[in-house]
N, C-alpha and C positions, 0 to 999 in steps of 0.2 A: 240586554242587547237584543235578544230574540224578539221581544215585543215591539222592536222598531220595525222590523220587517215582516212579522207573522202575527196576526191577531186572530187567535182561535180560542174559543170557550173550551175550558178544561172542567170535566165533571168527574169527581172521584166517586167510586162505587165500593161501599162496604156492605158486609153482612154482619158479622159478629165481632164484638170486642170483648175479649176475656183472656184470663191467664192461660197460658198453654198447658193443656192437661197431659198427663201420661197417656200415650197412645194405647198402652196395654190395659187401661182401665177407663178410658173414655169410650162411651158406647155409641158416639154419633159422628157425623161427618167433620173430619178435621179441616177439610177444604173450605169450610164456611167461616172459619176463624180468620178474620182480616188483620187483626193487630191485638197485641196485649194492650192493657191499660196504659203502661208506660210508653209503649210505641205510639199509641194513638194520642197521648198528650203531647209528646214531642213533635208529631206530625202537625197537630193543630197549632202548636205554638209556632212552628216554622211558617205554616200557611198564613197566620195572621201578621207575621213580622215581614214577609217577603211578597205576599200577594194580596188581592183584594177578595175576601170570601163574600159571596153573594148568595141571596135566596134565588131559588129557581123561579119563583113568581116574579122577581125583579128583572130577571133575564127576559121573561115573557113580556113584561111591560115595555121594556126597550124595544124588543122585536116589533111589538104592536105599534109602537110610536115611530118605527122606521129609523131608530137610533142604533149606533154600533155598541156592542158589548165592550167594556173596557178591556184593554189588552192583557192585563194581569188578573182577570176575573177567574175565580175558581169556585165551583159549587161542590158542596159535601152532600152526598146522598147515602141512605141505607135501604137495602132490600129486606123484605119478609116481615120484620117486626118482632125479633127475638126479644126476650125479656132482658138480655144484657144491654140492649140498646137504651133501656130506661135505667137500668141499675148502674151502668158504667159510662157509656158514651154520653148520655144526656147531662150528667153532672159536670163532665169535663168541658163539653161545648158551652154550657151555660156560664161556667166560671171564666172561661177565656173569651166569651163573647163572640163565638163563631157560629154563624147561622148554619142550619142543615135542613134537609128534607128527608122525612122518614116515609117509605112506601110500605104500607101494611096491607096484608091479605085479610079483609074484614071478616070472612068467614071463620078464620083461625082465631082472631081476637074475640069473636062471639062465642065460640065453642071451647077455647082454651086447648084444643087439640094440637099436637106437633105437626110440622110440615111433612107431607107425605113422602118426599124424596129422602128426607133425613131419617124418617122412620124406616124406610127400606134398608138403609145402611145399618141402623140399629138392629133390625130383625136379622140380617145376615151375620152381623157380629155375634148376637146373642142366642140365636137359636140353638137348640139341642138336636135338631134334626141332622141326619147324616148325609142328606142330598138336597140338591137345589134343582127344582123341577119347574121350569118356566117354558112351557110349549111355544108361547107366543114369540119367544126369542130363539126357539130351538136349543134350549139348554135343558140338559139332564146329566148332572155331574155330581160327584161326591163333594161335600163341603170340605174345604181344607181345615186343618186343625189349628194352624197359627193365626194369631190376630192380624199380622201383617198381610198374609195371603188373603184372609177374608176381606180386609180393607180394599185390597186391589180388586178383588172380585166384585165387591159392592159397587166400586167406582165404575167398572165396566158394564155392569148390569144397568146402572143409572144411564150411562151414555147410550146404550142401545134401546132402553126402555123409551127414551125420549123421541125415538123414531116412530113409535106407535101412536095412533090417535089417542086423544085424551081419555075417551070413554074406556078404551081397552086398558090404558095404563091404570085407571082407577079400579077396574075390575080385577086386574092382576094383583094390585097391592092389597085389595080386600081379600082375595083368595089366599095370599100369604099369610095375612093376619089370622084368618080362620084356621087354615091348615097348621099353623104353628102355635095357635092359641096365644097371640101376642097383640091384642087389641090396642089401638093407639089411645084409647080413653084412660089408659093406665100408665101414661108416660111419665118418666122422672121429671123433676123440676128443672134440670139443667138444659132442657130442649124445648121449653114452652114459649109460646108468644107472650107478648105484653097483654095486660088487661085494658079495658076501655078506661078505667080510671086513671091508669098510668099514661095512656095515650092523651087523654084530656089534660092532664097535668102538663105534659110536654108541650101541647098545643097552646095552653094558657100562657106558658113561658115564651111564646113567640116562635116556636118551631113549627115548621110546615109538615103537614101529614098528607100524603098522597095516596093514590090507589095503586095497589098491586094485585088487583083482581079480587075475587071473592075466595075462591078455594085453591089459589096458587096452581092454576092449571094453564097448560100452554095454549094460549088463545088461537093460534093458527091450527091447532089439532082439534079444535071443537067444532061441532055443527054450528052454522050461523046463528041460530036462535040462542044457544047456550053461551056462545062467545059474546053476543051482545048483552045477554044477562050479566055476565062477569063484568063487563065494562060499565054498564049503567048502574046496576045494583050496588056495587062497591062504592060508587059515588054517592048514591042516595043513602047508604049506611053512614058514610063519613058526614054527610050533611045532617043526619039525624043525631049522630052522636057528638059532633063538634060544632054544628052551625055552619053556615056558608063558609067555604074555604077555597083556596085556589084549585083550579081544575088541572091536576098534575097526575101523570100516569107513568108507571114503570112496568113494562111487559114482563110477567113471570117468566122466568128463565132467561128470556131476553136476547138469546142468540138468534142467528139468521133462520133458524127453523122454528121459532117461537112466536113470530109475527110475520104478517105479510100484508099486501096492499089492502085486502079486505079488513084486516084488523085495524089498519092506520086509518082507513075511512070510517069505520064504525067509531073509533076513538075521537076522530075530528068531529064527526056529526053529533056526538054525545055532548060536545061543547068543551072538551079538554083543550087546554091552551098548549101544552107541551107534553112530550112523551119520551121517556128514555128507554134505549135498548141496553143490552150487555155486550155490545160490540166494542172492542177496544179501539180508541182513537180520540181525537179532539174534533172540534167543530168550527171550521174556518168561517162558515157562513151559517150559523145556527137557524137563520130564517128559512134556509132551503130545506133543512132536515129536522124541522121543529117536532115532528112526530116519530123521530127515529134518531134521537140524539146519542151520539157515541159517549162512552164513558171510559175512564181509566181505572181498572180493578185494582185494589190494594190487597196485597197478600201478606200473610203472617211472617214470611221469611225475608221481608223487605226492610232493610236497615234504613236509618234516616238519611244517609248519603244517597242510597238508591232512590228513596222517595223524593228527595229534593231534585235528583237528576231527572226523574220521570216527569216532574212537573215543569222543569226547565227545558228538557229535550225529550218530549213524550214520544216522538216518532222513533227515537233510538232506544229508549229505556223502558217503555211500557211492555206489558205482556201482550203478545199477539193473540188475536181471537183465533180459535180453532174453528174452521168452517166445517160443518157437518154435512157429508154427502153420502152417508150409508144408504143403501136401498133397503126397503122395509123387510125384505127377506134375507138380508145379509147376516150371516151368523157372526157372533163377535169372534175376532181373530185369535183371541187367548183361550177360547173354549174348545174342548175337543168335540 
């Protein structure tokens, strides 16, 4: 009934699909787990039964032709490129015949190193240091003993770290690795990105691979030349590894502080056809925001009924976006 009076493109946003680990023994960011394999299979079955799963490039083709997107269209997207996308999500999608777009950070596929923000969580959870000293954020405090308190602390550090410019963020993370002797080139297998061989297999099976930048850096926080490099070189790498492919972008982090008008113009000028943000919502007129498409984040605590309700009534049942307005010198409220 909703589609009779409201036609809006819905784009689902996933990160990781994996069995829920024990928080006491999982050394990475739990918030990146979007669904268990069982949940994901049920979600994709429901999507295929009740909606029209579409490729993002097909949406671009409709927009370019001046045609309307079907009222029940839903696009499935993944950000980052974790290895479980290949091991778990890809086989389920292929079996059910549901298309999807995987946005990958090409530099991480090249190097095999973990994503920097996830590594920050790992370091805070695992370090044997007794203090956390981050002068850029005005933090000098004892590290809590409990795993739950450390998780909360890591989440707050990430939130405030993302207010810094990207160069300062990278320097801060590198200093943590050196001071705590926790280099990211020794990362465990359960936080790694896919390999190019795996990405190529998915692409050959008909799944779209789009850009998520080179090094998963917040584009709006970079100097113009480095931002342009992330946009252009990531596409050049995809062309090198996969051959010509649709020009599709997902801005790393993707909230309202991760991209701006300059980033959008650079993305458009580089030839990308569509770009996704990580701002919660649907797209009533995707032709008007084709370089800042809203998405509906899928979270691990979302049951099948909630998932179905979010697709049917997204304005009532989706997670709201937290708009970040911290000043650069604002201290985290939970820190002494």
